[in-house]
C-alpha angles and dihedrals in degrees: 000000000000136000125213122203140143129261122227089264092056095254114145110247129196122193116197112184117208109179101179098063134064099220133085129199124208113198133178114192126189129199095234134099142134093310087070094059134090123226090259093060098030109155095022094120089059095039090051090051089059092050094059088073097052102081143314135204087261099041111036103208147003092277094055091048096049094041092057093070096027086067089068099033093252127163119227136168146132136230137198128204134168094275109019142032125201141192124194148168124201117194143152103288093247088063097048095115088060089052093051091046090051097051095041092048096055092044098046106029108033114138100208088212114206094224091052091049090055092051093046093054088073091049091053092048090052090048088053090051090048093055091050087056090053105072094180088062099033100050096066089049088054088049090059090046087055092049099046105023118193094350116109088257089063096049120098113254089236091054124218134295096258095052094045091051092045106050117105133206091260089059090057094047094047093046090051092049092048099048113020093079136135099254091045095057141074123198121203136185114191125177144044096342135124111248098230093046089051091053093045092052093048091048091049096053105028102052096109100067115124119241117245144115142249120296122224122252129204107276118236115250113205106215123161135127103175142023113286137199135198121192129194104198109216135149103252137149090231135038111230117203139185114197122179153119139252111261139156140325125239093267095056119109086219092069095092097051086047091051090054090046091055092048092051090050100044115342101117147002091281094047121120098255096042090051095046101039102034109021101036101031105021091223100136144020093212130029126159142160122219138180116223121198130191130173092261107019144020145178146188118231140178118214129194143154118221141166109282094247092052099055095099093050092050091051091050091051091051092049090049091052091049089054093045096053089044096050103034122052115238117247122252089243093056092043093051091047089055091050093052090044091058093046093049094047091047094053093045090049092054098054094104130066094238093054091049090051091052094046093058100031098050092054092049096047095047103031105020085229135085123218112198123224089253091053091048093051091048091056091047091052090052093060114107133202087252090057091053093049093048088053091050092048091052099047105031097078130117095248091061098043121113137171131193120187139185120197145076092314119158101161110049091167088071090064096038089062089060092060101095128123 
């Protein structure tokens, strides 16, 4: 169970006790990401995240910062997405004060040194190049670019070369001042820690945050009237594809039938697409279906990597499976298997203190509401085969269908003709 309260500063605080482990995670999550940027500063949320580890008024440089938790074998990192950014330290519970000190120091006392910013530009550009050489990661980003176009929702989290080379120190400072505010943050302590001690530590180290609320972001506009395709032509041994449809945001009551739908299609090694594409036809090593939810948009997509000459066959199989689950109601056996699959994966995924911290904090920072595991499972159990089919009938239509591809592709019209439901 968890308990939500407020710190003296007004920061929201979540305590998640976990008695059967000897680690504790301290996480601070902010409701800001690449969707809050303009084209001129695209990638700044992620770039700023890097700069928090480059030196503070207390610890002069990156070495001093990293050494502080390395001395006790702690784990620490940060992450940026389109709608949230987080900073955490995970340590043996007896060292938790060091973890809280570490996270609060980088968030409150970072120098954003101009010379370090200049050095880090090159790091970001190389990270950008690295991702473009990782088709399994890059192809779903292209899928979102296809869905949302030039809007912030369609921009890569890492930004683009021009914006990374163009941002100045003042951009970092102003962005920090505008978004790293009390009402835009959630603090969480998850692990083997007394609740009052957790609150006292957070109060001690996080009393300098500036009051302020959430900034607006550009709302996603879903606009599409026919199937679309986006191709990144690259010499590769495989063609990587992401094929999917526009769906529902995280507030929609349809999200649970959609989750079950995605699991039935490609959620495990006995799922329909894995069985059909890998086991029966030997077309791919990996194939999966996933549901993605944002506060104002969402989609379901299938991703796979196949031999270049087999891309058309793989697309046809996916389209056929979309039609099948739309037109023929799933059996109770298959539906119940999907429900238990989700429950099992959820519980396994929440075995560690850092995953528990994310589970509760992400809901609070994005939705201002926490749904417990028990509440989630209850809603999953309530989904019927009719609900799944209604979802499929709503989303599996031509005007919501999209395909992104990476590979040596010269004739994209060939694949566009396959996109018919």
